[in-house]
C-alpha positions as CSV (number, residue, x, y, z in Angstrom):
1,X,104.3,146.9,78.0
2,X,102.7,146.3,81.4
3,X,101.2,143.0,80.4
4,X,104.6,141.7,79.3
5,X,106.2,142.9,82.5
6,X,103.5,141.2,84.6
7,X,104.0,138.0,82.6
8,X,107.7,138.0,83.2
9,X,107.2,138.7,86.9
10,X,104.7,135.7,87.1
11,X,107.1,133.3,85.4
12,X,110.2,134.4,87.4
13,X,108.6,135.0,90.9
14,X,105.4,133.0,91.1
15,X,105.3,130.1,88.6
16,X,106.9,127.0,90.0
17,X,108.0,124.8,87.1
18,X,107.3,121.2,87.8
19,X,109.9,118.7,88.9
20,X,107.4,115.8,88.3
21,X,104.5,115.9,85.9
22,X,101.8,113.2,86.3
23,X,99.8,112.2,83.2
24,X,96.4,110.7,83.9
25,X,96.4,108.9,80.6
26,X,93.1,107.1,81.1
27,X,90.2,106.9,83.6
28,X,89.6,103.3,82.6
29,X,90.6,100.5,85.0
30,X,90.0,96.8,85.5
31,X,89.4,97.4,89.2
32,X,87.0,99.3,91.4
33,X,89.1,99.8,94.5
34,X,87.1,100.9,97.5
35,X,89.6,103.6,98.5
36,X,90.4,105.0,95.0
37,X,89.6,108.7,94.6
38,X,90.0,108.7,90.7
39,X,86.6,108.5,88.9
40,X,86.4,105.5,86.5
41,X,85.0,106.0,83.0
42,X,86.1,105.4,79.4
43,X,87.9,108.7,78.8
44,X,91.6,108.5,77.7
45,X,94.2,111.1,76.8
46,X,94.6,112.1,73.2
47,X,98.1,111.9,71.9
48,X,98.2,115.7,71.2
49,X,97.5,116.4,74.9
50,X,100.1,114.0,76.1
51,X,102.8,115.5,73.9
52,X,101.9,119.0,74.9
53,X,102.2,117.9,78.6
54,X,105.8,116.8,77.9
55,X,106.5,120.2,76.4
56,X,105.1,121.7,79.7
57,X,107.5,119.6,81.8
58,X,110.5,120.9,79.8
59,X,109.6,124.5,80.7
60,X,111.3,123.6,83.9
61,X,115.0,124.6,84.2
62,X,115.7,122.0,86.8
63,X,118.3,119.3,86.0
64,X,116.2,116.4,87.3
65,X,112.7,115.8,85.8
66,X,110.2,113.1,86.3
67,X,107.3,112.0,84.1
68,X,104.8,109.8,85.7
69,X,102.1,107.7,84.0
70,X,98.9,107.3,86.1
71,X,95.3,106.4,85.7
72,X,93.0,104.5,85.9
73,X,95.3,101.9,84.6
74,X,98.0,103.4,82.3
75,X,99.0,100.1,80.8
76,X,95.6,100.0,79.1
77,X,97.0,102.8,77.0
78,X,100.4,101.3,76.5
79,X,100.7,102.5,72.9
80,X,100.3,106.1,74.2
81,X,102.9,105.5,76.9
82,X,105.4,104.2,74.3
83,X,104.8,107.3,72.1
84,X,105.2,109.7,75.0
85,X,108.4,108.1,76.1
86,X,109.9,108.3,72.6
87,X,108.8,111.9,72.3
88,X,110.2,112.9,75.7
89,X,113.6,111.3,74.9
90,X,113.7,113.1,71.6
91,X,113.1,116.4,73.3
92,X,115.6,115.6,76.0
93,X,118.4,115.1,73.5
94,X,118.3,118.9,73.2
95,X,117.7,119.7,76.9
96,X,120.0,117.1,78.4
97,X,118.1,116.7,81.7
98,X,118.2,113.7,84.0
99,X,114.8,112.4,83.0
100,X,113.1,109.7,85.0
101,X,109.9,107.8,84.0
102,X,107.5,106.4,86.6
103,X,104.5,104.2,86.0
104,X,101.8,103.3,88.6
105,X,100.1,100.0,87.8
106,X,97.8,97.4,89.3
107,X,99.9,94.8,87.4
108,X,97.0,93.0,85.7
109,X,98.1,94.1,82.2
110,X,101.8,93.8,82.9
111,X,102.9,91.5,80.1
112,X,106.5,90.4,79.5
113,X,106.7,92.7,76.5
114,X,105.6,95.7,78.6
115,X,107.9,94.8,81.4
116,X,110.8,94.6,79.0
117,X,110.0,98.0,77.6
118,X,109.7,99.6,81.1
119,X,113.1,98.1,82.0
120,X,114.7,99.2,78.8
121,X,113.7,102.8,79.4
122,X,114.6,102.7,83.1
123,X,111.2,103.2,84.5
124,X,110.5,103.1,88.2
125,X,107.4,100.9,88.5
126,X,105.0,101.5,91.4
127,X,103.1,98.2,91.9
128,X,99.7,98.7,93.6
129,X,99.0,95.5,95.5
130,X,97.5,95.1,99.0
131,X,98.4,91.6,100.0
132,X,96.9,88.2,100.3
133,X,94.1,87.1,98.0
134,X,91.2,87.6,100.4
135,X,92.2,91.2,101.2
136,X,93.2,92.0,97.7
137,X,89.9,90.9,96.1
138,X,87.7,92.3,98.8
139,X,89.2,95.8,98.6
140,X,90.5,95.8,95.0
141,X,87.5,94.2,93.4
142,X,87.6,93.4,89.6
143,X,85.0,95.3,87.5
144,X,84.1,92.1,85.7
145,X,83.9,89.9,88.8
146,X,86.7,87.6,87.7
147,X,89.5,86.4,90.0
148,X,92.6,87.9,88.5
149,X,95.0,87.1,91.4
150,X,96.9,84.1,90.0
151,X,97.4,86.0,86.7
152,X,98.7,89.0,88.7
153,X,101.2,86.8,90.6
154,X,102.5,85.4,87.3
155,X,103.0,88.9,86.0
156,X,105.0,89.8,89.1
157,X,107.1,86.7,88.9
158,X,108.3,87.9,85.5
159,X,108.8,91.4,86.9
160,X,111.1,90.0,89.6
161,X,113.1,88.0,87.1
162,X,113.4,91.0,84.7
163,X,114.2,93.2,87.7
164,X,113.4,96.8,86.6
165,X,113.4,99.3,89.5
166,X,110.1,98.7,91.3
167,X,108.4,98.7,94.7
168,X,105.0,97.8,96.1
169,X,102.4,100.3,97.3
170,X,99.7,98.9,99.7
171,X,96.7,100.9,101.0
172,X,95.4,100.0,104.4
173,X,91.8,100.6,105.5
174,X,90.4,100.7,109.0
175,X,88.5,97.4,108.3
176,X,91.7,95.4,107.4
177,X,94.3,97.2,109.5
178,X,94.7,94.2,111.8
179,X,95.9,92.2,108.7
180,X,98.6,94.8,107.7
181,X,101.6,92.9,109.1
182,X,100.4,89.6,107.6
183,X,99.9,91.2,104.2
184,X,103.3,92.9,104.4
185,X,105.0,89.5,105.1
186,X,103.0,88.0,102.2
187,X,104.4,90.6,99.7
188,X,107.9,90.0,101.0
189,X,107.5,86.3,100.4
190,X,106.2,87.0,96.9
191,X,109.5,88.7,96.1
192,X,109.0,92.4,96.8
193,X,112.2,94.0,98.3
194,X,110.9,97.6,98.6
195,X,107.5,98.2,100.1
196,X,105.4,101.2,101.0
197,X,102.2,101.4,103.1
198,X,99.6,104.1,102.7
199,X,96.6,104.7,104.9
200,X,93.3,105.2,103.1
201,X,92.3,108.9,102.8
202,X,88.9,110.4,102.9
203,X,87.8,107.7,105.3
204,X,87.1,108.1,109.0
205,X,89.7,106.3,111.2
206,X,88.4,105.4,114.6
207,X,90.9,105.7,117.4
208,X,91.2,102.0,117.9
209,X,92.0,101.5,114.2
210,X,94.6,104.3,114.3
211,X,96.3,102.6,117.3
212,X,96.2,99.3,115.5
213,X,97.9,100.9,112.5
214,X,100.8,102.1,114.7
215,X,101.0,98.7,116.4
216,X,101.1,96.8,113.1
217,X,103.8,99.3,111.8
218,X,105.9,98.4,114.9
219,X,105.6,94.7,114.1
220,X,106.7,95.4,110.5
221,X,109.7,97.4,111.7
222,X,110.8,94.5,114.1
223,X,110.2,92.0,111.3
224,X,112.6,93.7,108.8
225,X,115.2,94.7,111.5
226,X,117.6,91.9,110.5
227,X,116.5,91.7,106.8
228,X,119.1,93.9,105.1
229,X,117.7,93.2,101.7
230,X,114.2,94.6,102.5
231,X,113.4,98.4,102.5
232,X,110.4,99.7,104.3
233,X,109.9,102.9,102.4
234,X,107.8,104.5,105.2
235,X,111.1,104.5,107.3
236,X,113.0,106.5,104.7
237,X,113.5,110.1,103.8
238,X,111.6,109.5,100.5
239,X,108.4,109.2,102.5
240,X,106.5,112.4,103.3
241,X,103.6,112.8,105.8
242,X,100.8,113.3,105.4
243,X,100.8,111.3,102.2
244,X,98.3,113.6,100.4
245,X,100.7,116.6,100.4
246,X,102.9,117.1,97.4
247,X,103.7,119.8,94.8
248,X,103.3,117.8,91.5
249,X,101.2,118.9,88.6
250,X,98.7,116.5,87.1
251,X,97.5,116.7,83.5
252,X,94.0,115.1,83.1
253,X,92.8,113.4,79.9
254,X,91.1,116.6,78.7
255,X,94.2,118.7,79.1
256,X,93.1,120.2,82.5
257,X,96.1,120.9,84.8
258,X,95.7,120.4,88.5
259,X,98.0,121.0,91.4
260,X,98.1,117.9,93.6
261,X,97.1,118.7,97.2
């Protein structure tokens, strides 16, 4: 009686069904980025947990739903990504929602086969890359010490030819903020047409570095002013500040559910 009424009240008045659900499919990664807040270890998401997470997403009555694959590096669990996509599409044949898939990747494991799959299933691909080789390898250091940069660029060359929906995400730290504009130009020359800049979180930003960030942002805005084919995502309504605030749910490898904040 009362328990049932309380449950209905919770579902209708308090529970906020997700618009986007983030699956942290693995904590494993080829990189040990200095600013990354996700702990790296060998745990990966069991298939049962991943499929139940999809069921959770479809508890939402909203017409537009997003399912995002995150890590670690989600392409290290590509077989799981494939199974989850197939399952979500099967469920959606009944629910008939506008379902979007998103994948965040460092690009190292982005083979032509995987790129073709992501394009076929209309993924939005978030490409984590910070810029020129010196800044990239210094901040996004490989776990095995190997120089992966040329392989990374080859992978992105195929991505640009295949042309699934994608954009770059770069993270700026106080120590390399003076290189922000140069790194942005480098990514444009590589072939990225949509670019986003994030500032490192959980790190103290001295006033001088903060002012340099705004100065470099102004240089970027002037640089793209006449480049109609380049979108600086920070200038658009898609971007929300501060970057840490959002309302998405994240499902961890062990099935734990967390509200991003």
